[in-house]
VEXLUM-628099 format. One record per residue (C-alpha): residue number from 0; residue in three letters; x, y, z. Coordinates in steps of 0.001 Angstrom, whole numbers, plus 524288, in hexadecimal, padded with zeros to 5 digits. Example, Ala and Ser with C-alpha at 12.3 -4.5 7.8 and 13.67 -1.06 7.14 Angstrom:
<nodes>
NODE num residu  east north    up
NODE   0    ala 8300C 7EE6C 81E78
NODE   1    ser 83566 7FBDC 81BE4
</nodes>
This chain:
<nodes>
NODE num residu  east north    up
NODE   0    met 16BBD 85074 0AB1E
NODE   1    ser 16109 85117 0B561
NODE   2    ala 16132 848BA 0C131
NODE   3    asp 1541C 842AB 0BD6C
NODE   4    leu 15947 83E5F 0B0B0
NODE   5    gln 165B5 838D7 0B6A6
NODE   6    trp 15D1B 830C2 0C017
NODE   7    leu 154BB 82BB7 0B4CF
NODE   8    leu 16123 82706 0AE5A
NODE   9    leu 16739 82169 0BA73
NODE  10    arg 15C3C 81AF7 0C20E
NODE  11    lys 15BCC 80E1B 0BB45
NODE  12    ser 16906 80B77 0B672
NODE  13    asn 17430 81003 0BF61
NODE  14    ser 17EF2 807EF 0C5B3
NODE  15    phe 17BE1 80CB5 0D34C
NODE  16    ile 16EBF 805CE 0D432
NODE  17    val 16E31 7FB54 0DEA3
NODE  18    lys 16252 7F1D3 0DD60
NODE  19    arg 161BE 7E7D8 0E887
NODE  20    thr 153E5 7E248 0E712
NODE  21    val 14AA5 7E2C8 0DBA0
NODE  22    glu 13F78 7E9BB 0E2F6
NODE  23    gly 147A2 7F0DA 0EDC4
NODE  24    pro 14D19 7FE8D 0ED59
NODE  25    ile 1575E 8026A 0E399
NODE  26    phe 16457 80815 0E934
NODE  27    ser 16F00 80FD7 0E32C
NODE  28    ser 17DAB 810D4 0E6A1
NODE  29    glu 180A3 81D28 0DF64
NODE  30    pro 18950 82861 0E4D8
NODE  31    gly 180DE 832E4 0EAD9
NODE  32    asn 175AD 82A26 0EE45
NODE  33    leu 1753C 82B3C 0FCE8
NODE  34    arg 1695D 82240 0FF1D
NODE  35    asn 16D06 81825 0F495
NODE  36    ile 15EBF 8184E 0EF7F
NODE  37    his 15DB5 817E4 0E0A3
NODE  38    ser 1550E 82408 0DE3F
NODE  39    phe 15607 83142 0D85F
NODE  40    lys 155A1 83808 0E543
NODE  41    tyr 161F3 83125 0EA50
NODE  42    ser 16930 82FA1 0DDE1
NODE  43    gly 17746 83453 0DDFB
NODE  44    leu 178A8 833AC 0CF4B
NODE  45    ala 16C4B 83AEB 0CB40
NODE  46    asn 16B01 845FD 0D4D6
NODE  47    leu 172C8 85255 0D386
NODE  48    lys 174CB 85497 0E26A
NODE  49    thr 17AA4 84858 0E857
NODE  50    val 180BE 845B2 0F589
NODE  51    ala 189AC 83A0E 0F830
NODE  52    ile 18F38 835B4 104EF
NODE  53    thr 19A23 82BC2 104A9
NODE  54    pro 1A449 82729 10E71
NODE  55    ser 1B18A 82D66 10D50
NODE  56    thr 1BDAA 8252B 10EFB
NODE  57    glu 1C66C 83086 1100F
NODE  58    thr 1C083 8372F 11BA6
NODE  59    gly 1B91A 82C1D 121D9
NODE  60    gly 1AC59 833CF 12083
NODE  61    leu 1A29D 8371A 11529
NODE  62    thr 1A3C5 83DFB 10873
NODE  63    leu 19820 84678 104E8
NODE  64    ser 19703 847E5 0F612
NODE  65    thr 18DCE 85128 0EF2C
NODE  66    arg 18BEC 853B8 0E098
NODE  67    ile 18EA8 86201 0DC83
NODE  68    ile 18315 86754 0D56F
NODE  69    gly 185E4 86DE6 0C86C
NODE  70    ala 192D7 86698 0C65C
NODE  71    asn 19610 861D2 0B8B3
NODE  72    pro 1908F 8546A 0B5FD
NODE  73    arg 19C8A 85001 0AF3B
NODE  74    his 1A50A 8528E 0BB77
NODE  75    val 19F78 8486D 0C47D
NODE  76    lys 1AAB2 84869 0CEDA
NODE  77    lys 1AA92 8570F 0CF61
NODE  78    ala 19C64 857A8 0D203
NODE  79    ile 19D8A 850DB 0DF0F
NODE  80    arg 1A137 85815 0EB73
NODE  81    ser 1A667 84F49 0F6E3
NODE  82    val 1A7D5 85354 10518
NODE  83    ala 1AED4 84A5C 10EA9
NODE  84    leu 1A943 8490D 11C07
NODE  85    lys 1B1CA 843E8 126B4
NODE  86    gly 1AD4A 837BE 12E25
NODE  87    asn 1B174 83DBD 13B71
NODE  88    ala 1A720 84875 13A64
NODE  89    gly 19C01 8406E 13FE4
NODE  90    gln 19025 83AC6 13989
NODE  91    arg 186EA 845FD 13D6C
NODE  92    arg 190E1 85061 138EB
NODE  93    val 192A1 84939 12BF5
NODE  94    ala 1842C 8480C 129EC
NODE  95    lys 1824A 85670 12CAA
NODE  96    ile 18D16 85A2A 1236C
NODE  97    ile 1869B 8521A 118A1
NODE  98    ala 179B9 85843 11AFE
NODE  99    val 17F79 8660A 11AD5
NODE 100    glu 18759 863DB 10E6D
NODE 101    thr 17B93 85DCA 1070E
NODE 102    ala 17103 86758 10C6E
NODE 103    ala 17841 873B5 10B22
NODE 104    lys 17AF8 87181 0FC8B
NODE 105    gly 16D49 86CC1 0F94E
NODE 106    tyr 1712B 85E63 0F704
NODE 107    arg 165F1 85542 0F7D9
NODE 108    pro 15EA6 8581B 1047A
NODE 109    asp 1566C 84BE3 10226
NODE 110    leu 162A7 84397 10551
NODE 111    arg 165A1 849AE 11266
NODE 112    thr 15FB8 83EAE 119DD
</nodes>
């Protein structure tokens, strides 16, 4: 199924939508959505290449998760690659590692900022 069709099905009825005010912006709490903005560009469910950064309780640092392209859609857990980044590495080094990991493999250069 194409990413555009998935977005058309998910955009109005999904459990991750957060509406705070009637006329204000619509946010999303879905995994893989780095900006928490409810739009196709930032959607972690509709896009094929997603990047998620979550705090790690095991190492005290961060976990960088990327979706493997071409994986079987029925095997959701196997389609995600996770890399643990230690907390004692320093903020600049962790930011550089994340930029290198995502840019070298062609993952979403629009989300680099």
